N, C-alpha and C positions, 0 to 999 in steps of 0.2 A: 190372498195367495197366488193372485197372478203376477205381484210385484216382483217375485223372485224369478219367475219365466221373463218378465219382460225386459230386466235388466241384463240375466242372461244374453237376452236377444240382440241388446245394445251394444251389449260388451263382446259379442261374435261377429256386430256389423261392423266395430272399428273396428276391430283385428282384422276383416275383411279388406275394409279399407284402408289402414296403414301398409297390408303388406301387398295391396294394386297400387299404391302409391310409390311405396317404396320399388316396386319393382318397375312401374312408370318411369322413375326416375333412372333406375339403371337403364330401361329400354331406352333412353333420351341419349345418356352416357354411349352408351354403347354405337347409339346414331352419330352423336356429335365427336367431331375429330380429339385425338388428345392433343393438347398443347406441349410440345418438346423443346420449344424455345420462345423465348420473348424478350426482344430487342427495344430499347429505347434509343433512338437514334436523334444525336440533335440538341439532347441537354447540355447547357453552356451555366444558365443562370439561377437554376430550381434544383433542390436535393431529389436527386432521382428516387431516395426511397420515401418521400414525400411523396411522390409522383406511384409510387409503387401501390404504397398502402392506402392511395386512394382509388386503385381501380381494382374492380372486379375478375378482368381476366389475366389470368397468373399463369404461371408455366408448371410443370409437372416437376416436385422436386423429391430430393430425398429425404426423409423425415427427420436424421440426425447425422451430425457429422461421423459419428462412433461407425454410423451405418455405411460410411460412403464408400469402402470396397464392396461390400452388396449390392450393392447401388449401380457401381459400374458393370457387374456382372450378370445381374437382375433386372429388372424393372419391374417386376413385382408390386403391388399394392403393399405388399407385408412391408416393404420397406421406403418407399413413395407414397408421396401425396399425390393425388392424381389430378390433373383440373382438365376439363374438355371445353371446347370452345363454342360459347354463347353469341351469337351476332347479335341479338340485341342488345346484349352489354356489351359488347364493341364500340357500337354504336354510341351508348352513352358513356363508355370511357375515356371517348374522343370528348366530350362536353366536359367532365370533371380534368381533365386534363388542361383545355381551355382554361376554364374556371379556377384553377390553382395560379396558370401564367397569370390570369385577368386581377386574381390579387397582388401578385408579384409586382406587377406594373407594366407589366407585357400584354396589352390592349388586343396588340395585332397579331397574337399565336394563330398559327395555322398548324393541324394536325392530319394528316393521313395515313393508311392503316394500307399494309401489305398482308396476306395469308398466303404462306408460301406450303405448300404437301410435301413435306419430306419422307413419306413413308406409308403404310397403307394406316390408316385411320389417323395419322400424326401430321401433324401442320406445326409451321413457326409463325409467330407472330410480331410483325414490325412496326412502329409507333414512330413514323418520318415526321419529326418536329421542326418547325420552321418558329422561332420564336419571333423573330424580324423586330424591328427597333421600339426599345421602353417609351412610357410615355414620364417625362422626368421632371423632377418639381422645379418651377422656377421661381417661386418667391416661398418664403417657409419665416413667415410671423409670428412671435409669440407676444401675447401679452398677459404678467404677470406683474406681482411685486416684487421686487428686486431686493426688500428688505427681506425678506421672507427667504427668498430662494438666492443664493449666490451665483453668482457668472461659473464659479468652478465648477460648481452640483447639476449645474445648467446645462453646460458641455459635456460633464456625465451621462447625465440623461438622455441625451440628442441621438437617438438611433437612428434617424433620416436628418439629409444636410441638402442643401442644393446639389442641385444637378445627377442625387438620386435616382433612382424609378421611384414609380409612386406605391410602393408598396403597403398595402393595405392593412396586414398583419403586423408591420414592424408600427404603420402608423397607432395602431390601435393598445400596441404595447407600449411604445411612446407615453402614448395618454394615461394610462396605468399606471408607469412608472411615476409620472408628475403627480398624479393623484396620491399613491401614496409617498412621495416624499412631502408632500402639505400632510396627510397623515400624522409621518413621523415627527413631524414640530407641533402635533398639536392640532392640527387642523383636520379633523377627523369626518365634517359635513364636505368638506374643498370639494368642486366641480369643474371641471376639464372638458369644456365644449371643444371640439374640431370642424373645421369647414374646409371643405374640397369643392373647388372649381377647376373642371376640367376644359382645357381646349383639345380635343378629340384630332381635328383634322391638323394641328399645329404637334400635337401630343405634348404639351405642355402641362400642367398642371401648378396652381396658387393653394396652397395650404396656411391655415392659421389655427393657433392655437390660444384660445380665453380660458384663464386659469381665475375661478373667485375662489378666496380661500374659508369666506363666510364667518361666524365665530367660531371661536377655540372651544373645543371640545373637553369636557372633565369627565372623570369618571362617576356613576350614580350607585345605585345599590349592586352588589355584587351577590348573583345568588349561585348556590352550587348544586345541581343533581346529581344523583346518580350513586351516589355512595351508601355502603353498608356496613363495612367491618374497617374501612380509612374513616378517621375522623376528618369531619372537613377542617378543621384548624390544619390539619398535614395538606391539605389543599391549599388553604390561604397562604402558606410559608412557601409554598411553590410561585404564589405570584407574586410579579416585580411591581405589580401595580395595586393600590388601595381607593376606596370611594374620597373621592376629592382632587384626585389624583389627573393630570393633565392625560387623556387619552390619547395614546402614541403605540403606533404601530408598531416597532419594536418591544414596546413591553408586553403585547400581546402575545409575536410570535417567539420572545424567550419565555414568558409563562408557558404555551402551552409545551414548548422543549422541556423547561423542567419536571413538568408533569409525566409527558413519554419519558425521559432518561431517570424517573424514578422507578419504573419499572413496575409501579402500582394499579396502571392503568391500562388495558387494551386499545380503548380508545378515550383520548379529551379534545373534546371540541368549544371553544373559544366564540360565542358569536352575539350580535347584537340586534335585538331586534328591530325593525324599524323604526323609527323614532325622530321626531320633527325638533324634539329639543337637544340645545346642545349638551346635557347632562346626559351623558349616555348608562342605561342601566345594562348589565353586562349577567350573561348567564355561563356557567361551565360546565358542561355536560361530559361526565365522564363514566366509563365501564369500567368497572375493577378487576383486576386480573390475579392469579395466584399467590399470595403473599410468601410461599417457600418454595424452593426448587430445589432436589436432591438427583445429584447423577453419581454411579459408582457403577465400574466393570470391572473384570478382569482382562488382564493382556498378555501375550506372549511374544516373545520373538528370541533371536538368537545372538543379541549381544546384552540386552538387560533380562533375559530368562523371564521369570516368572514376574509380573507387574496387577498391582491393583491399586484403581485412583480411584477417589471418593471426590463430591465436591456440593457444598451446601450453602444455599443465600438465602436470609429471612431480608424483606425487604423493606419489612416495616418495624424492627425489633425494637419495643419500647415507644415503637409510636412516631411521629414525628417524620416519618420517609427514612429514618433509619437504616443503615444499611449494612448487614456482617456476612462475610464470606470467611469459607473456610473449606481451604486445599487440603488436600494429601494425598503424596505419590508414595506406593515402598516398594521398588523393585530387587532385582537379582535373587528372587525368591527361587528356592531349589535348585539353586546354584550348584551347590556341594552333589547332587546327583546328575545333573543335568550336562554341566560341563563340559568338552569333549564326545558329546554324543550325536551321533546323525548331525545337522546342520548347525548347532549350537558350535559357541565360541570354546577353545583349550584356555581356558586360565593357566592352567600349567604352562603351557607352552611360553603365554605372555608374560608372566612374571620370572621366568627362568631361575635363578638358582634362590632367587626370593623366598621369604614366605607366604607360601599363595592363602593361610587362612584369613588376615584381613581383604582377600581381594572377594572372600568368595560369602561374606556377612551382607546382610541384607542393606539397601541402600534407600535411603528417603528423602523428602521435599516436601515440607509442610509448611504453611502460611495460614494467618486469621487476620482479616485486615474490618475495621470497623468507620463508619464512615457518617458525618454529622452534616445532613445539609442545612441549608437556612441557621449558620451558624450565629450566636449571639441574635436570632430574630432577624439575619440579615439575608435574604433569599439571592442576595451575591455571591456570600461567603459559605464555605464550607470547611471543614474540617477533619480531617480520619487521624486513624494511630493504626496500627497492626505489628504483628510480629512474625517471625519465619525462623526456620532450619532447616540443616540441611547436609547429609551426606552424601558427596559422589565420590565414584572411583573411575579409573584407568586403567584395568590391572597391568604392572608392571611401569605404570608410567607416575601414577600419583594418586591419595587418598585426600580428600578434600572437606575437612567439618567446619561447619558457622552457626552460628545463629547469630540474633539480634531482632533490634523493632528500628521503625520508622514515625515519624510523624508528619504533616502535612497539612499546611493551610495554603488555602486555595481562594483565592479573590476572582470575579469576572470581571473585567473591567466594562468592558464591553459584549455585544454577542460574537459570538468564539473567538475573544480576547482574555484569555485567563492570563493570573501569576501567581505561580504557587513557589511558597518556602517550603523544603522538605530537611529533616535532617534524620539523615540513617545509620544508626551504631550497629558494626559488623563485628562481630568477635569470630576470628578465620584462623585455621591454622592445615597448614599444608604437608603433606608426608609424599615426601617424593625424592628424587635422585639426584644430584648435582646438576646434572646435563638438564632438567626441567629447570632448573632455577636459572639455569647459564643462558639459555635460550628465552624462557618467558619473562624472567623477570630483569633481564640485562647483568645478573650479578653472578660474577662467576670465582672470586674469590671462598674459600672455604670459610674464612671467619663470619662473611658477612651471610654465608649461605645457611652456617649454624645457627644463626639468628633470626634468617625468615622461618626457619622449620618451628621455630617455639609460636605459641600463641599469638597472634598479631591483631590488632584495631585500625579498620579503614571504615573512620564517620565522618565522612564529609556534611556540609552545610551545604545545599544547593538552591539557589535563586535560580526559576528558570519563566520564561516568558514568551504566550504565543500567541499568534495568531493569523486567522484562516478566513481567507478572503476569495477562496476560489468555489465555483461553480459545484464539482460533485466530489465527493469522497475519495472514490477509485478511478477515475480518470478525471483529471479538472482541463478542462478547457478554456478558463479562462481565471483573472484573479491573482491572487499571489500568497504563499505559505512562507511564514517564516518562524524559525523557533533559534533561543538563545539560552543558554545554560551557562553561570557562572558559580564556579564550584570553589571551597576553601575546605581544607583539612588541615589539621595543625592540633598542637595540644586543648588549646580553647575548646575544640569539639571533643578531644578525646581521642585524637587517632594518631597511633605510631606511624601509619604512613601521611604526609605531609606534605601538602605539594597546595598549589594556584591554579585552577586551569578555568579555562571561557572556552564557549564552542557555539559556535551559529549554523546556523541549517536555513537555507532559502530556496524559494523558486517560483518564476512567475511564468504566467498562461497568457496565451494571445491566441486567436483562431478567425477564421474566415466560414461563416455560419453556412454558408449555401455548399459551398464544397467541402465541410466538414475537414479541414485541413488546420492542424494543431502546433502551434510553435513553444517551445519550452525552453526554458532556462534555470540554470541550477547553480548554486554556489555554496562552499561548506569550509569553512575555516575554525581553525582552533591551535590554542599553544597551552602546554602544561608545563610548569617548571616546579622543579624538588625545592622544599623547604629544607633547611638543616635542621639537626636537632633532634630526629625523632630517632627512634632505634632499628628504623630500616634503612640508614647509612645513607639516606639519599636516595633509594630505588624507588622508583615508579610502579606502582601496582599495573600490572599487565591489563585490567580492565580500564585504566585512566589514559592511557596510551595512543595516541593516532593510528589508525591503520587505512589503506584504501586498495580497492582492487576488488570486484566482484560484482552481483546483479545490479547494485544501487549507489555502483561505485565509479572507479574508472573500470571499463569492463574488458578490456585489451589485457586484465589480467584475471587470476583466478584470486579467491575469496582471500583479502589480507596481504595479497603478494606485490603490492607495490610499495616499495618503501626498504627499509634497512634486512637484510636476510643474514642470515646464516647457514651453512651446511650442515647435517648433521649424520653421522653414517655409525654402524654398531661396531665396538669398539673390536670385538673378538673375531668379526669378518673374516673369511678366508680369504677376501681380495687382499688383504695385506699378508704380502709373503717379499722373500727377497727380491722378486721381480718388480716391485714399488718403491726401490731406491731412489731419492734422489741423485740422478748423475752427478758426481763429482763430489756426493758427500762422503765424509771416512767413515762411515758405519753404514751398517744395511737395517734396513727396515725390519722391521718385527713387532710382536704384541707386547711387548713391556715395555714398561715406563721409561726406561732409557734408548730404547731403540725405537720407537712409533716416532719418534723426530725427525727420522731419515725416512719416512715413509711419504711417496709422493701421489697425490691423490690426483694426476693428472696422467697418472697409468694408462694405457691402452687397454691394460689388463681389468682396469677398475670400471666397469658398468655404470652408467649417469644412473639407472635406476636404483643405484646406492646408497644414493644421495639422497637426502629429502632436505629441501628450503623449507626453512622455518622463519616466519614475517617477526621481528624483534619491536616494530613499531615505533614512531617518533616523538619528539617532543612539539612538533608544531605540523600544521596539515594547511595547505590550499588545493582546493579541488573544487574545479567546474565544469560545465558540460552544457552544451546546447543539442537538441532534440526538435526533428520536425515529422509529423506522425499523419498521413492521409490514408483511406480507403481506400483498397486493393480494387482495380475494375476489374474485376472477374464474375461477375453477373450477381444476380440474386441468390445462386446458392450458396456463393461463399461472400454475402453480404456485409457479415460479421468480421472480415478479417480488414487489419489495420494494418499497413506496412512502415518504417519507420528507419529513419538514418541520423545518427549521430556524430558526434566527438566530441571525447570526455579527457580531460587533462588533470593530471594533479601533481606535487610534488608533498613527501613525506620529510619534515625535517630531521636536524640530528637526534638519532637516541641514545641514552646515556648508557653505555657497556664498559664497564671497568673491570678489573682482574684479571686479565688477559691481552697482553699488549695489542697482539696482532688483530684485534678484533678492531680496532681502532679503524682503519679503512671502510669499513663498510658500514659507519655514522653519519656519514654524507649525506645531504640533501638528494633523492632521487627522485625525477622526474620524469614523466612521458607524456605523449600525447596519442591517441587511441581512436582512430574511427571504428563506424562498425554500421551494422542494420540490422533489421529485424523484425519481427510479425506478432502482431496482437491479434489473439482472439476475444470479441467482447463477449465473454460468459455473463451466466446472471449472480455471479458472487466477484463479477470486476475483471479485468483482461488479464486472460492467460498469456504468458509473456514469453517470447523464443528471441533472447539476440545474440549473435554471435560478434564480440570485439576483435580485431585483428591487433595484437600483440606486433608492436617494435622490434622484436626479436634481436634485442640490445643486449651483446654480452657481456657477463659481468664476473669481475673477479671476486668471487666470494669466498671467505674462510672458513674453513672446515674445522669442526669439532666432535670428539670423542669423549669416550670414557674407556680408563683403562686401570686393573687393578693390580696392585701392587704384591709383593711376595707374602704382605700378611693380611691381602683381602681388601683391603681398603681402597674405596673407590675414586681415582683422581681426573678432573678433566683436563684432556690436552687439547690444545689448539696446534695444528698441522702449520709447520714455521710457512709452508707455501699454499695459496690461495687455489681453488679450482676455478677454471674458466666455464659460468656456465652460463646457457642462454634457453631461448623457450622452445627453441627448432624451426625448422623453417618449412612452407608448402603448406599443406593443410593444416602444421603442427601450429602455424601461429594464430588460427582461427579458436579464440575461446569462448565454450559456449556457454549460455545462463538462461536457465527455466527457472520460470516463477510467477507469480500472481502478483498483480497490481504492479502499476506503472512505477518507473524507475526511481521519477522525483515528480 
């Protein structure tokens, strides 16, 4: 009977003690001054962020970048994380800083601190760091079997060289790299010993590595634990090793990656219990994830009206980690009732005198994909098939319908280096006006346009090779990435559009680890050639042409705006009147098929905003760029901000424009070099990037195309006889803003 009273007394005492402790902590914080500034001076050879992460002393800072405006107006704890000065921890921070420098080879570093009062109970703390001279590696000796490790491999793994500081962190990383290299060639029990002899007075050190491979290791029994709904044979199919194989690190990593990429497991650990024998028994410990995923939901916007989207994934359909994905989106719902009301688009105004009913019907996009990993019992092979259908509209411009299927075979040659062979068959029909085909397909003669309005097949066979040797997926700092596509479409692939296409995209990265400076270079090249004999009459589909300009291309231009372009203007615009007649012309400008040829697109009465530059794309592309990224010295509050400067260049070669002779002048190769600068914010989802490209402001003479109806109501494409002088604009108009997530390359 007394137990409950006793427990109540203990709980009451604990509550009072907790309250008294919290009150005592708050009292100490009120007595200690708040740290309103933290400065580290003299830091040159060590990462500032590494020092800050090791220190207890911190400055009060805003809780979030989004709250920054509130923090500027108020230092309330609601908006800021408060930090107070602890002099005992301040003394320990001096030791922590010296320890980090000692590990980095600067063994005589001295640290002084100053505490300045900046206001009532507010201080600014400064760490004055004197790095002094480092201890240098005088001799670096490596003893190893040269038949197992080549000179090239040795040089690649050498993180330290003679005359470098004795960086103990890099020294240990170098030891692990050599040990993993032995493991990757089958010597999982290799031992790499290091010895370090330091002459403190001379600040010199001798480093020696002794590498003993021991016996070659093989895989013994493979034990799988943690499976419940997933069959153990499914796990074994994901492994790139089996009993009796050479035990290699790359196989362990590839197998673990396969298990995670199957989405069948929340956790997948591969470990080898300590074993003196060269035969290694391997344990696969997995934690299963849900085998099905369903997402659905409605949407509403002013362009697509009502929408509904659904997604379903089965991660283990029919067993064996076979994956089924089903996606469906339907839009343009309730368009008849909502269009023209409130903020919703007025479809009637967009369509003009065309029939509005087809543009009010629902749009849809549906796809189903099935993927078979470990195809034909080979863990490095995969096979997938799928089907798709869509109906898309742009009121007054086009109605695009299509359906088809695809099949893909993928073989992983080595880690992050797959090769794929893909065949995609698509039946497509585009209902649009003549101007749409002239601008987007480069076909301006009526006969060919009539052919293209029918149902056409676009069915390429594509061979794709990809290799990724970068260190990070979102913001690489070292390594390289390369991709090449070789594409063919002809009667052999049942395609009406017939062409050969090659495309290369590659980037390389380098960095300075201590200062976090990153250098990168990018190359993109390609060409496409139409083949004769197709019902497309040699036209190249807009998807298969090359475009330059945009956030991930030549950043001094807007999206796809570098290359062959044409200006379009509405044929019924009121700017075409008698005052726009070409000087010296025998007739007067008018909005008829006979008179519009006398209209002058350079007349002052025609506003530049009336013209829309349309990219035509080209048949060849050569594009490159270099970029330099460095953390901005804005203090701890803005430590996630990175600045960048870059230079982009590109040339888009001749496009194929036929049917209107005056368009031939715009098909010459267009070249540009554009510098620029930007800022990145390193967010958890990747770098949020803001770039400003500087446009060269080169004026171009662009042909002008419009559409005019004759007396029978038939629409005709007309190219004005005079080109219009077009430029990007001067001053701040030359700055082209790009906002995106992820690095440009």
